[in-house]
C-alpha positions in Angstrom: 82.8 107.6 101.7 83.0 109.8 104.8 80.3 112.4 105.1 81.9 115.8 105.5 79.9 119.0 105.6 81.3 121.6 103.2 81.8 124.1 106.1 83.9 121.5 107.9 86.0 121.1 104.8 86.5 124.9 104.6 87.4 125.1 108.3 90.0 122.4 107.8 91.5 123.8 104.7 91.7 127.4 106.0 91.8 128.8 102.5 93.1 132.3 102.0 92.7 132.5 98.2 89.8 133.6 96.0 86.4 131.9 96.4 83.9 131.9 93.6 80.1 131.3 93.8 78.3 130.9 90.5 74.6 131.6 91.1 73.7 133.0 94.5 69.9 133.4 94.5 69.3 135.4 97.8 72.9 134.9 99.1 72.0 132.4 101.8 74.9 130.0 101.1 77.3 132.9 100.6 76.4 134.3 104.0 77.0 130.9 105.7 80.4 130.3 103.9 81.7 133.8 104.8 80.5 133.3 108.4 82.7 130.2 108.6 85.7 132.4 107.9 84.5 135.1 110.3 84.8 132.5 113.1 88.4 132.0 112.1 89.0 135.7 112.2 89.4 136.6 108.5 87.5 136.7 105.2 89.3 135.6 102.0 88.4 137.3 98.7 84.9 136.3 97.4 83.5 136.6 93.9 79.9 136.1 92.9 78.9 135.7 89.3 75.1 136.1 88.8 73.1 138.1 86.2 70.9 139.2 89.1 67.7 138.6 87.2 66.4 135.6 89.2 63.8 137.7 91.0 63.0 141.4 91.4 65.5 143.4 93.5 67.7 140.3 93.9 70.9 142.2 94.4 69.3 144.4 97.1 68.0 141.3 98.9 71.5 139.7 98.8 73.0 142.9 100.3 70.4 142.9 103.0 71.1 139.3 103.9 74.8 139.9 104.1 74.2 142.9 106.4 72.0 140.7 108.6 75.1 138.4 109.0 77.2 141.5 109.9 79.0 141.2 106.5 79.8 144.3 104.6 78.4 143.7 101.0 81.4 145.7 99.6 83.7 142.9 100.8 82.2 140.7 98.0 82.9 141.4 94.4 79.7 140.9 92.3 80.0 140.3 88.6 76.5 140.8 87.1 76.5 138.6 84.0 76.4 134.9 83.1 79.4 132.8 84.0 80.2 132.2 80.4 80.2 135.9 79.6 82.5 136.5 82.6 84.8 133.7 81.5 85.0 134.8 77.9 85.5 138.4 78.8 88.1 137.4 81.3 86.5 139.4 84.1 88.5 137.4 86.5 91.8 137.4 84.5 94.8 135.5 86.0 92.9 134.6 89.2 93.7 131.3 90.9 90.7 130.0 92.8 90.7 128.0 96.1 87.0 127.3 96.1 84.2 127.1 93.5 80.5 126.6 94.2 78.4 125.8 91.0 74.8 126.6 91.7 73.5 128.5 88.7 71.1 127.3 86.0 70.6 123.5 86.2 70.4 123.1 82.4 73.1 120.9 81.0 74.6 123.6 78.7 74.9 126.1 81.5 76.3 123.7 84.1 79.0 122.6 81.6 79.8 126.3 81.0 80.1 126.9 84.7 82.5 124.0 85.0 84.9 125.9 82.7 86.0 127.8 85.8 87.6 124.7 87.1 90.5 125.7 84.8 91.3 128.3 87.4 91.1 126.0 90.4 94.4 125.4 92.1 95.6 121.9 93.1 94.2 121.2 96.5 91.2 123.4 95.8 87.5 122.5 96.3 84.7 122.4 93.8 81.1 122.0 95.1 78.1 121.2 92.9 74.7 121.9 94.3 71.6 119.8 93.3 73.8 116.8 92.2 71.0 114.3 91.8 69.2 112.3 89.1 66.3 114.7 89.8 68.4 117.4 88.1 69.7 115.6 85.0 71.5 118.6 83.6 73.6 118.9 86.8 74.0 115.2 87.2 75.1 114.5 83.6 77.5 117.4 83.5 79.2 116.6 86.8 79.5 112.9 86.0 81.1 113.6 82.6 83.5 116.1 84.2 84.6 113.5 86.8 84.9 110.7 84.2 87.2 112.9 82.1 89.2 114.5 84.9 90.7 111.8 87.1 92.7 114.4 89.1 89.5 115.2 91.0 88.3 113.1 93.9 84.8 113.1 95.6 85.3 113.9 99.2 81.7 113.8 100.3 78.0 114.3 99.4 75.7 116.1 101.8 72.1 115.8 100.6 72.4 117.0 97.0 75.7 118.9 97.5 78.7 117.2 96.0 82.1 118.1 97.4 85.1 117.5 95.1 88.8 118.1 95.6 91.4 118.7 92.9 94.2 116.4 93.9 96.6 116.9 90.9 97.1 119.7 88.3 95.7 119.2 84.9 97.8 117.6 82.3 99.7 120.1 80.2 97.4 121.6 77.5 94.3 119.8 78.9 91.3 121.8 80.1 88.8 120.6 82.6 86.1 121.4 80.1 86.9 121.2 76.4 85.1 122.7 73.4 83.9 119.2 72.7 82.2 119.1 76.1 80.5 122.4 75.3 79.4 121.2 71.9 78.0 118.0 73.5 76.1 119.9 76.1 74.6 122.2 73.5 73.6 119.3 71.3 72.0 117.4 74.2 70.1 120.5 75.6 67.0 120.1 73.5 66.7 116.4 74.5 67.0 117.2 78.1 64.4 120.0 77.8 62.0 117.6 76.0 62.4 115.0 78.8 61.8 117.7 81.4 58.6 118.9 79.7 57.3 115.3 79.3 58.0 114.6 82.9 56.1 117.7 84.0 53.1 116.8 81.7 52.9 113.3 83.1 53.1 114.6 86.6 50.2 117.0 85.9 48.2 114.2 84.2 48.7 111.8 87.2 47.7 114.6 89.6 44.6 115.2 87.5 43.7 111.5 87.4 44.0 111.2 91.1 41.8 114.2 91.8 39.2 112.9 89.4 39.0 109.4 91.1 
C-alpha cells in the first residue's frame, strides 16, 4: 500500500464540495486542511460538528487558531451538538460531502454513529478516520466492521494512526453504510469495551506501582 499523506490526497483531488470534520478539538487539523486549499487559491465549504464541551472556551480557541492561519472563522459552519443529534435533526439536509474526517469520541458507539455520515459521501469522496489503531479499540472495531460490510470503499493509505479511505462505487440501492443493526451492535458492545478499558488502566497503574516499589 502506497503511503499518501491526506493533504497530498486533497491536493490531488481538488475537491470543491462540502467537507465535514466530526470532532475538532482545538481546530489544528481543520486549519491545516483549509490551508491546503488556500494554496490552491480557494476554500470549499467546511462543516464542523462538535458539542464544544471538550475543554473550557473551546470554540474561542478554535476561532483564534483559525485567525492565526489567516482564516476567517465565519468561513466555517459550526454545528454545536453531537454528530448523531445533527444527523437525526438533519442539520445538514440534502448535503453531498466530498470529504469526511471522523475524529470525535473514540468509543465504539459514537464512532459507529459518526460513520452514519458516510451515507452523504459522494462516489470518489474521501473518508479519514483518526486514531485507527488497536490502541483505540472503539475506533479500530468500528472502522473494520464498516470496511468489511462496505466493499465499495478502498483503503488508500495509513499515515501513523490516520486511515484514508476512498469511496469507489455508490452504495447499493437501499443499503446504508451504517445500518440500525450496526448501531445496535455498537451499543450492546459498549459496556464490554468500557470494562476492558478500565481493566487495562488498572493493570497499568498496578504495574507502575510495582515497579516503583521494587
